[in-house]
VMD Tcl script that draws the C-alpha trace (Angstrom):
set ca {
  {99.35 118.89 95.18}
  {96.53 116.93 96.95}
  {98.22 114.60 99.46}
  {96.56 111.36 100.75}
  {98.09 109.18 103.53}
  {97.07 105.78 103.46}
  {98.07 103.32 106.47}
  {97.96 99.64 105.95}
  {98.28 97.19 108.76}
  {100.14 94.09 109.16}
  {97.32 91.77 107.98}
  {96.88 93.85 105.02}
  {100.35 92.96 103.75}
  {100.44 89.51 104.78}
  {99.91 87.50 101.50}
  {100.25 88.19 97.69}
  {96.34 88.21 97.51}
  {96.01 91.06 100.15}
  {98.83 93.02 98.81}
  {96.94 93.53 95.57}
  {93.83 94.61 97.49}
  {96.28 97.22 99.10}
  {97.54 98.11 95.46}
  {93.60 98.51 94.25}
  {93.23 101.10 97.25}
  {96.29 102.94 96.05}
  {95.28 102.74 92.53}
  {91.90 104.19 93.49}
  {93.70 107.10 95.18}
  {96.48 107.74 92.38}
  {93.59 107.90 89.67}
  {91.57 110.04 91.94}
  {94.09 112.76 91.62}
  {95.89 112.09 94.71}
  {99.70 112.23 95.37}
  {99.94 109.12 97.67}
  {102.16 108.17 100.65}
  {101.87 104.95 101.99}
  {102.80 103.76 105.77}
  {103.25 100.06 106.30}
  {103.43 97.87 109.39}
  {105.42 94.61 109.61}
  {103.94 91.60 107.96}
  {101.23 89.52 109.89}
  {101.21 89.01 113.48}
  {102.60 87.11 116.45}
  {103.86 83.59 114.94}
  {104.23 84.68 111.34}
  {107.76 84.82 110.12}
  {108.21 88.46 109.69}
  {106.16 89.86 112.44}
  {107.63 92.24 115.18}
  {106.98 89.58 118.08}
  {108.43 86.68 116.34}
  {111.91 88.75 115.88}
  {111.34 89.84 119.55}
  {111.04 85.93 120.70}
  {114.24 84.99 118.58}
  {116.46 87.17 120.77}
  {114.76 87.11 124.05}
  {115.25 83.15 123.92}
  {119.14 83.77 123.69}
  {119.34 86.72 126.24}
  {116.14 88.43 127.70}
  {117.56 91.53 128.53}
  {119.02 92.63 125.31}
  {119.35 96.78 125.49}
  {116.37 99.07 124.22}
  {118.66 100.13 121.55}
  {119.59 96.92 120.01}
  {115.88 95.79 120.23}
  {114.84 98.95 118.21}
  {117.21 97.93 115.45}
  {115.77 94.59 115.70}
  {111.89 95.50 115.64}
  {112.40 97.92 112.82}
  {113.25 95.41 110.43}
  {109.51 94.08 110.02}
  {108.32 97.27 108.36}
  {111.28 97.39 106.08}
  {110.64 93.97 104.59}
  {106.76 94.60 104.39}
  {107.65 98.06 102.65}
  {110.31 96.30 100.21}
  {107.61 93.56 99.37}
  {105.10 96.34 98.90}
  {107.13 98.36 96.62}
  {107.94 95.53 94.76}
  {104.22 94.80 94.28}
  {103.50 98.35 93.11}
  {106.33 98.40 90.39}
  {105.31 94.76 89.08}
  {101.88 96.51 88.44}
  {103.10 99.57 86.92}
  {103.28 101.99 89.46}
  {106.65 103.80 90.16}
  {107.19 103.50 93.90}
  {110.14 104.22 96.14}
  {110.63 103.54 99.88}
  {111.78 105.35 102.95}
  {112.71 104.09 106.76}
  {111.13 106.37 109.10}
  {114.41 108.17 109.09}
  {114.80 108.90 105.69}
  {111.13 110.10 105.62}
  {112.46 112.85 108.15}
  {110.70 111.48 111.25}
  {112.87 112.71 114.01}
  {112.30 111.43 117.65}
  {113.65 111.91 121.05}
  {115.89 109.07 122.52}
  {113.01 106.94 124.56}
  {113.84 103.81 122.76}
  {111.20 101.61 122.40}
  {108.61 104.29 123.02}
  {109.87 107.24 121.17}
  {108.07 110.34 120.68}
  {108.18 112.16 117.34}
  {109.72 115.81 117.76}
  {109.27 116.98 114.38}
  {108.80 115.92 110.77}
  {111.11 116.86 107.74}
  {109.02 115.92 104.66}
  {111.29 117.36 102.12}
  {112.34 114.09 100.79}
  {109.00 112.81 100.40}
  {107.77 116.01 98.65}
  {110.50 115.65 95.98}
  {109.26 112.38 95.15}
  {105.78 113.04 94.94}
  {106.53 116.30 92.68}
  {107.96 113.24 90.48}
  {104.60 111.37 90.30}
  {106.11 108.69 92.54}
  {104.12 106.67 95.11}
  {105.88 106.77 98.39}
  {106.15 103.96 100.60}
  {107.31 104.80 104.34}
  {107.99 102.11 106.93}
  {105.58 102.99 110.00}
  {106.50 102.65 113.80}
  {110.14 103.91 113.47}
  {112.25 107.22 113.42}
  {115.61 108.64 114.09}
  {117.15 110.27 116.75}
  {119.19 113.60 115.97}
  {122.32 111.71 116.38}
  {121.13 109.05 113.87}
  {119.98 106.26 116.02}
  {116.94 104.11 114.88}
  {114.04 104.30 117.27}
  {110.55 102.96 117.36}
  {107.46 104.31 118.53}
  {105.58 101.77 120.62}
  {102.63 100.03 120.11}
  {100.26 101.43 117.55}
  {103.43 103.32 116.23}
  {102.45 102.94 112.63}
  {99.11 104.74 113.15}
  {101.57 107.52 114.75}
  {103.59 107.56 111.86}
  {100.69 108.20 109.34}
  {99.33 110.85 111.23}
  {102.56 112.48 111.81}
  {103.18 112.57 108.30}
  {99.58 113.70 107.33}
  {100.06 116.65 109.56}
  {103.70 117.45 108.22}
  {102.60 117.12 104.48}
  {99.17 119.01 105.22}
  {97.53 115.76 103.76}
  {93.69 116.28 102.93}
  {92.90 112.96 104.71}
  {94.60 110.06 106.56}
  {93.10 106.86 105.73}
  {93.86 103.97 108.31}
  {93.16 100.66 106.61}
  {92.66 97.46 109.00}
  {90.99 94.08 108.82}
  {87.57 95.55 110.27}
  {85.26 97.83 108.38}
  {85.09 100.83 111.08}
  {84.78 101.52 114.63}
  {82.14 99.84 116.25}
  {79.62 100.76 119.16}
  {80.89 97.97 121.28}
  {83.13 94.76 120.64}
  {80.97 92.72 118.16}
  {82.45 89.52 119.88}
  {80.62 90.64 122.95}
  {77.49 92.69 121.61}
  {76.15 90.82 118.45}
  {74.17 93.72 117.33}
  {77.04 96.23 117.43}
  {77.19 98.53 114.67}
  {79.87 100.72 112.76}
  {79.65 104.28 113.71}
  {79.76 106.45 110.77}
  {81.14 109.38 112.28}
  {82.81 110.31 115.74}
  {84.85 113.36 116.90}
  {88.40 113.37 117.68}
  {87.62 113.28 121.47}
  {85.25 110.60 121.35}
  {87.81 108.09 119.36}
  {90.64 109.12 121.74}
  {88.49 107.84 124.67}
  {87.24 104.60 123.05}
  {90.86 103.93 122.32}
  {92.43 104.82 125.71}
  {89.26 102.65 127.16}
  {90.19 99.40 125.13}
  {88.92 99.84 121.56}
  {92.28 98.85 119.59}
  {91.45 99.93 116.02}
  {93.51 103.05 116.18}
  {96.21 104.25 118.50}
  {95.06 107.59 120.64}
  {98.37 109.22 119.92}
  {97.70 109.29 116.27}
  {94.25 110.76 116.81}
  {95.70 113.35 118.86}
  {98.28 114.31 116.32}
  {95.76 114.64 113.45}
  {93.68 116.87 115.74}
  {96.35 119.32 115.87}
  {95.64 120.23 112.28}
  {91.89 119.12 112.17}
  {93.03 116.56 109.53}
  {90.27 114.01 108.94}
  {90.73 110.26 109.71}
  {88.87 107.65 107.99}
  {89.11 103.88 109.62}
  {88.33 101.58 106.69}
  {88.85 98.08 105.71}
  {91.25 97.13 103.11}
  {89.14 94.11 101.97}
  {85.84 95.83 101.41}
  {84.62 99.25 99.93}
  {82.49 100.15 103.18}
  {82.91 103.73 103.94}
  {84.28 103.09 107.35}
  {84.33 105.60 110.19}
  {85.11 109.23 109.79}
  {87.00 111.01 112.70}
  {86.45 114.49 112.35}
  {86.20 117.81 114.30}
  {82.67 118.34 114.37}
  {79.75 116.04 115.95}
  {77.92 114.10 113.51}
  {74.60 115.42 114.95}
  {75.62 119.16 114.95}
  {75.64 121.60 112.07}
  {75.30 125.17 111.29}
  {71.93 126.38 112.96}
  {71.27 123.38 115.27}
  {70.84 123.19 118.95}
  {74.06 123.00 120.82}
  {73.08 119.55 122.43}
  {73.58 116.58 120.15}
  {70.83 114.12 119.90}
  {73.46 111.22 120.17}
  {74.33 111.37 123.76}
  {76.38 107.90 123.97}
  {78.90 106.98 121.08}
  {79.87 103.83 122.19}
  {81.22 101.32 125.01}
  {84.55 100.33 125.58}
  {85.91 97.68 128.26}
  {89.42 97.08 129.39}
  {89.95 93.65 131.31}
  {92.37 92.23 133.85}
  {92.69 95.03 136.20}
  {93.47 94.97 139.96}
  {91.86 97.63 142.38}
  {94.08 98.56 145.26}
  {92.69 100.26 148.24}
  {95.01 101.96 150.90}
  {93.75 103.38 154.32}
  {95.14 106.70 155.01}
  {93.16 108.05 157.79}
  {95.35 107.33 160.36}
  {98.39 108.65 158.46}
  {100.41 111.62 160.24}
  {100.33 113.37 157.24}
  {97.84 112.42 154.61}
  {98.95 114.83 151.92}
  {102.67 113.35 152.18}
  {101.45 109.70 152.12}
  {99.13 110.30 149.04}
  {102.43 111.46 147.47}
  {104.58 108.75 148.58}
  {102.11 106.24 147.14}
  {102.20 107.56 143.79}
  {105.74 108.39 143.94}
  {106.73 104.88 144.65}
  {104.32 103.56 141.56}
  {106.00 105.89 139.07}
  {109.60 104.96 140.21}
  {108.78 101.12 140.03}
  {107.18 102.07 136.20}
  {103.85 100.98 137.16}
  {101.14 102.60 135.51}
  {97.88 103.62 137.65}
  {94.55 104.00 136.62}
  {91.12 104.99 137.82}
  {92.52 107.24 140.59}
  {90.29 108.24 143.65}
  {91.79 110.24 146.49}
  {89.64 110.30 149.67}
  {90.17 111.58 153.00}
  {90.35 108.57 154.48}
  {91.82 106.13 151.51}
  {93.40 106.06 148.32}
  {92.07 103.90 145.43}
  {93.57 103.19 142.16}
  {94.04 100.35 139.84}
  {97.01 98.48 137.91}
  {97.03 95.55 135.33}
  {96.86 92.30 136.76}
  {100.32 91.39 135.68}
  {101.96 93.94 137.87}
  {99.53 93.53 140.79}
  {101.96 91.50 142.91}
  {104.92 94.08 142.47}
  {102.66 96.97 143.37}
  {101.33 95.24 146.30}
  {104.89 94.27 147.57}
  {106.05 97.98 147.01}
  {102.96 99.10 149.26}
  {103.73 96.63 151.96}
  {107.45 97.35 152.25}
  {106.21 101.08 152.78}
  {104.05 99.63 155.72}
  {100.83 99.43 153.91}
  {98.26 96.88 154.17}
  {96.55 97.24 150.82}
  {92.97 95.97 150.15}
  {93.20 93.95 146.89}
  {90.31 93.10 144.35}
  {92.07 91.31 141.57}
  {90.60 90.47 138.09}
  {88.28 93.46 137.62}
  {87.23 95.13 134.67}
  {86.84 98.70 133.42}
  {83.66 99.46 131.48}
  {83.25 102.85 129.83}
  {80.53 104.81 128.09}
  {81.85 107.41 125.71}
  {79.83 110.34 123.91}
  {80.61 113.92 123.28}
  {76.72 114.45 124.20}
  {77.47 113.61 127.82}
  {78.46 116.82 129.01}
  {75.77 118.67 130.61}
  {73.14 116.02 129.99}
  {71.22 114.88 133.60}
  {70.65 111.42 134.22}
  {73.24 109.75 132.28}
  {74.69 108.34 135.17}
  {71.25 107.19 136.47}
  {70.59 105.39 133.43}
  {74.00 103.77 133.70}
  {73.65 102.75 137.18}
  {70.07 101.28 136.41}
  {71.10 99.45 133.59}
  {73.69 97.51 135.71}
  {71.67 97.35 138.65}
  {69.06 95.57 136.73}
  {71.70 93.34 135.31}
  {73.03 92.15 138.83}
  {76.28 94.04 138.16}
  {78.06 95.29 140.99}
  {79.97 98.63 140.64}
  {83.12 98.87 142.64}
  {84.19 102.24 141.51}
  {83.30 104.98 139.19}
  {84.71 108.34 137.77}
  {83.57 110.61 135.14}
  {84.61 113.23 132.48}
  {83.04 115.60 130.27}
  {83.03 112.83 127.57}
  {83.10 109.53 129.54}
  {81.67 107.93 132.55}
  {83.89 104.67 133.94}
  {82.94 102.15 136.25}
  {84.95 99.08 137.81}
  {83.16 95.84 137.72}
  {84.33 92.29 138.49}
  {85.72 90.71 135.57}
  {83.28 87.97 135.28}
  {80.35 90.81 135.12}
  {82.35 92.60 132.02}
  {80.53 90.88 129.11}
  {77.04 91.45 130.88}
  {77.81 95.15 131.74}
  {78.86 95.85 128.03}
  {75.60 94.02 126.79}
  {73.30 95.97 129.27}
  {74.90 99.27 128.66}
  {74.64 98.79 124.90}
  {70.98 97.94 124.99}
  {70.07 100.72 127.60}
  {71.52 103.36 125.41}
  {70.05 101.96 122.50}
  {73.29 101.88 120.31}
  {72.36 99.13 117.68}
  {69.82 101.44 116.05}
}
mol new
graphics top color blue
foreach p $ca { graphics top sphere $p radius 0.5 }
foreach p [lrange $ca 0 end-1] q [lrange $ca 1 end] { graphics top cylinder $p $q radius 0.2 }
display resetview
């Protein structure tokens, strides 16, 4: 059995016309010999009648502290609605389709309501329906605990559902359909000549996603990578080939040099972060001080990023929306943090960075020539990050895109 998993986002199922385009993609897969599993998101986006955020606003206006268990019950409704509507559309056009919730599809999660992790998938019910020639539609973004409680998988959860099912079913490919034609070298709203990337590695797309590119959730990529199942990022509304995510770098093949020609794959950015700098040079026990700082952030459920621990200071960033909370905690601990609000993290990503001299020099040169001040930097084997003032973010992204010739 050749299995194909197709995931369609909320904009893809928002109208009758768009749902017919979804059915055309399904029809193409079925007539191509695939047993097809479809994963759907809730219809539309915030403000639309059946969008997840719309449901949340309904109850938050009544009682803002509704327990996460009940919130998950509410948030799971959007996908049930869109799944039912899509099954109706498929049946009306001659396809025999069946709908499963996440739990009915065998997606078992932990008890972390609102951001549950999948612990295993039991795909027997899906395989039974596929063997009967049916198209299986699964509600994305949700699962069920061992004791039968409905959970949701956090933002981007439908991507995660698609990847988990793809791995459990040993699918040939996982297609992620969105309203864009693939992963681009930079945000096209910032860089006019940004282009679609034909092929990327799992590591590259994870870094692009973590650093601000929002086309696919990084957790979904990590799951697909476990079994080397190719992901394709495509548009519901065109026949463009999209972006293929696979294990081999596109510039490498049998008998080629180990260093890829393409050093940089794309530029990503994350706005609205605050840099905190805490002097620790006079602390009686620097190691204990460092531990206390990060422990306090963790206990307050504050995510920290861009961490730099130095002999005389600790630097890290938090999102602007929690910066006041983080500063108050530090002051209550006896620190007077230096604060740089309204920053942005700009990243260059590429599997070819590792071991190639001069990449950081080129990055610094491009930003310097553009008049952009680097507040902080860090690197890994696939990514170099810089922190800049938010007002310099667009200039930085454009300068780096041009410097590394990503439009050609």
